[in-house]
C-alpha positions in Angstrom: 74.3 3.5 -68.4 75.3 4.9 -71.9 72.5 5.9 -74.2 73.4 3.3 -76.9 73.5 0.5 -74.3 70.1 1.6 -72.9 68.6 1.6 -76.4 70.0 -1.8 -77.2 68.7 -3.2 -73.9 65.2 -1.6 -74.6 65.2 -3.0 -78.1 66.1 -6.5 -76.8 63.3 -6.4 -74.3 60.9 -5.2 -77.0 61.9 -8.1 -79.2 61.6 -10.5 -76.4 58.1 -9.3 -75.4 57.0 -9.4 -79.0 58.4 -13.0 -79.4 56.5 -14.0 -76.2 53.3 -12.5 -77.6 53.8 -14.4 -80.9 54.3 -17.6 -79.0 51.0 -17.1 -77.2 49.4 -16.4 -80.5 50.8 -19.7 -81.8 49.2 -21.6 -79.0 45.9 -19.8 -79.5 45.9 -20.4 -83.3 46.9 -24.0 -82.9 44.1 -24.5 -80.3 41.6 -23.0 -82.7 42.8 -25.3 -85.5 42.4 -28.3 -83.3 38.9 -27.1 -82.4 38.0 -26.9 -86.0 39.3 -30.4 -86.6 37.0 -31.6 -83.8 34.1 -29.6 -85.3 34.7 -31.2 -88.7 34.6 -34.7 -87.2 31.3 -33.8 -85.4 29.8 -32.3 -88.6 30.7 -35.4 -90.7 29.1 -37.6 -88.1 26.0 -35.5 -88.1 25.8 -35.6 -91.9 26.1 -39.4 -91.8 23.4 -39.8 -89.2 21.0 -37.5 -90.9 21.6 -39.2 -94.3 20.7 -42.5 -92.6 17.6 -41.1 -91.0 16.1 -39.5 -94.1 16.3 -42.7 -96.1 15.1 -45.0 -93.4 11.6 -46.5 -93.2 9.2 -44.2 -91.3 8.6 -44.8 -87.6 5.7 -43.6 -85.4 5.9 -40.0 -84.5 6.9 -39.5 -80.8 3.9 -39.4 -78.5 3.4 -37.3 -75.4 5.4 -39.6 -73.1 8.4 -39.2 -75.4 8.3 -35.4 -75.9 10.8 -34.6 -73.1 13.4 -36.8 -74.8 13.0 -35.4 -78.3 16.3 -33.7 -79.4 18.2 -32.7 -82.4 20.9 -35.3 -81.7 18.5 -38.2 -81.7 15.4 -37.2 -83.7 15.8 -34.3 -86.1 15.2 -35.3 -89.7 14.0 -38.7 -88.7 11.3 -40.1 -91.0 8.0 -40.4 -89.1 4.4 -41.4 -89.8 1.2 -40.2 -88.2 -2.4 -41.3 -88.6 -5.3 -38.9 -87.9 -7.0 -36.0 -89.5 -6.4 -32.3 -90.1 -8.3 -30.0 -87.8 -10.8 -27.5 -89.2 -8.6 -24.6 -88.4 -6.7 -22.0 -90.6 -3.2 -22.7 -91.7 -0.3 -20.6 -90.5 1.9 -19.3 -93.3 5.6 -18.9 -92.3 8.2 -17.2 -94.5 10.2 -19.5 -96.8 13.0 -19.0 -99.3 13.4 -22.0 -101.6 14.8 -22.9 -105.0 11.4 -22.0 -106.4 11.7 -18.5 -105.0 10.2 -16.7 -101.9 7.0 -17.8 -100.4 5.6 -19.5 -97.4 5.4 -22.9 -95.6 1.8 -23.9 -95.0 1.6 -25.1 -91.4 -1.6 -27.0 -90.6 -2.7 -28.5 -87.2 -3.1 -32.3 -87.4 -4.9 -34.3 -84.7 -3.3 -37.7 -84.2 -5.3 -40.8 -83.4 -3.0 -41.1 -80.3 -4.7 -38.0 -78.9 -2.2 -35.2 -79.5 -1.8 -32.4 -82.1 1.1 -31.9 -84.4 1.8 -29.0 -86.7 2.4 -30.4 -90.2 4.3 -28.4 -92.8 2.2 -29.3 -95.8 4.7 -27.7 -98.1 5.7 -24.6 -100.1 3.2 -21.9 -101.3 4.4 -19.1 -103.6 3.6 -15.5 -102.5 1.0 -15.1 -105.3 -0.9 -18.2 -104.0 -1.0 -17.3 -100.3 -4.9 -17.1 -100.4 -6.3 -20.5 -99.4 -8.7 -20.4 -102.3 -5.8 -20.5 -104.7 -4.6 -23.9 -103.5 -5.7 -27.4 -102.4 -7.4 -27.5 -99.0 -6.6 -30.0 -96.3 -8.5 -33.3 -96.3 -11.3 -33.8 -93.7 -11.2 -37.5 -93.3 -8.7 -40.0 -91.9 -5.3 -39.2 -93.3 -1.7 -40.6 -93.0 1.1 -38.1 -92.9 4.7 -39.2 -93.6 7.6 -36.8 -93.4 10.6 -35.6 -91.6 10.5 -34.6 -87.9 11.8 -31.1 -87.4 12.4 -29.2 -84.1 10.6 -25.9 -83.3 12.2 -22.7 -84.5 11.5 -20.2 -81.7 11.8 -16.5 -81.9 11.8 -15.7 -85.5 14.1 -15.6 -88.5 15.3 -13.4 -91.4 16.5 -11.0 -88.8 13.0 -10.3 -87.7 10.9 -11.6 -84.8 7.5 -13.3 -85.2 4.5 -11.0 -84.9 1.5 -13.3 -84.0 -0.9 -10.4 -83.6 -0.2 -9.2 -87.1 0.0 -12.8 -88.5 3.6 -12.4 -89.6 5.6 -15.5 -89.0 9.3 -15.7 -90.0 10.0 -19.0 -88.4 8.1 -22.2 -87.5 7.8 -21.5 -83.8 5.5 -24.4 -82.7 4.8 -23.1 -79.2 3.9 -19.6 -80.4 1.8 -20.8 -83.3 -0.1 -23.1 -80.9 -0.9 -20.2 -78.5 -1.9 -18.0 -81.4 -4.3 -20.6 -82.8 -5.6 -21.8 -79.4 -4.3 -25.4 -79.8 -3.7 -27.7 -76.9 -1.5 -30.8 -76.4 0.8 -29.7 -79.3 4.0 -31.7 -79.9 7.3 -29.7 -79.5 8.2 -30.5 -83.1 6.6 -30.3 -86.5 6.6 -32.6 -89.5 7.7 -31.6 -93.0 5.3 -33.7 -95.1 6.9 -35.6 -98.0 5.9 -35.4 -101.7 3.8 -38.5 -101.4 1.7 -37.0 -98.6 1.4 -33.6 -100.2 2.0 -34.1 -104.0 1.0 -30.6 -104.9 0.7 -28.7 -107.0 0.1 -26.4 -104.0 1.1 -26.8 -101.3 4.1 -28.7 -102.6 5.5 -31.2 -100.0 8.9 -32.8 -100.0 10.9 -29.6 -100.3 12.9 -29.9 -97.1 16.5 -28.8 -97.7 18.8 -31.2 -95.9 22.3 -29.7 -96.3 24.9 -28.7 -93.8 27.7 -26.2 -94.4 31.0 -27.9 -93.8 34.0 -25.5 -94.1 35.8 -26.6 -91.0 38.8 -28.0 -92.9 39.4 -24.7 -94.5 39.2 -22.9 -91.2 41.5 -25.5 -89.6 44.1 -25.0 -92.2 43.8 -21.3 -91.9 44.4 -21.4 -88.1 47.3 -23.8 -88.5 48.9 -21.6 -91.1 48.6 -18.6 -88.8 50.1 -20.7 -86.0 53.1 -21.6 -88.2 53.6 -18.0 -89.2 53.5 -16.8 -85.6 55.9 -19.5 -84.6 58.3 -18.6 -87.4 58.2 -14.9 -86.6 58.8 -15.7 -82.9 61.8 -17.9 -83.8 63.2 -15.2 -86.1 63.0 -12.5 -83.3 64.6 -14.8 -80.8 67.5 -15.8 -83.2 68.0 -12.1 -84.1 68.2 -11.3 -80.4 70.9 -14.0 -79.9 72.9 -12.7 -82.9 72.7 -9.1 -81.8 76.1 -7.6 -80.8 76.7 -7.0 -77.1 78.1 -3.9 -75.6 81.8 -4.0 -74.3 
C-alpha cells in the first residue's frame, strides 16, 4: 500500500474513532442534562412541601411508636409541639454560623409528658455568651415547646468530627449527644424552637435557615450545550470524512 494511501486511511480511521467518541459524549452529556431536569423537579417539589410544613399549624411531636417511620421525606421541617419540662442537665453547645455571626446552638434535653426525651435547640448563642451565666436558663416547670422537627446530623460538620470527650460539637448528632449526656429514650430527631418559645435575647429561637440551593436548571443547560457541541463536532468530522478525496 502506498504511503499516502496508508496515511489517508489512518487519518480516516482516526476521524471515525474521534467521531464515535464524540457521539458517546453526546449521549452521556444528554443523560446528565435529563438527570438535572429530574433533580430540579424533585427540588421544586421539596421546596413546596417544606414551605407548606413550616407554615402549617403545629402537630404533636412523633412518639416512640412512630420513631421508626420518621424521615426527611415526610417529617423534616414539620411544625410540632411538645408538652413537658426541661431536664436539670447541662446544655450541649454545637457550632453554628448564622447571619448574626459565628456561635453555637444551645441543645437542651426536654422530657415529654408522653415519657420520652427530645433534644431541643433553644436557639443561637454568640461565642462571647457561651457561659450559661451570660444567658437565660431553661425553665423548671411545665413548658410547651413549638418548633420545627429536624433530623439528627451524625458525624460532625465544618470538615471536623465531633469530639464528645473534649466537648466539641460541630453538628447536632442526637445519638452521640444522648450518649455523652447519659440520656435514655431519646427521639431520633431534635426540635428547633421557634421565636415564641424562645424569644431571647439569649438563646434566640426561631433562627432556622430554611433554604435550598437550586441550580439544577443551570447545570441542565450546561450539559445540554455540551451535548450539542459534541454532536456538532461529530457531524463535522463525519461530513469531512465523506468529502475527503479517495485514492485512485
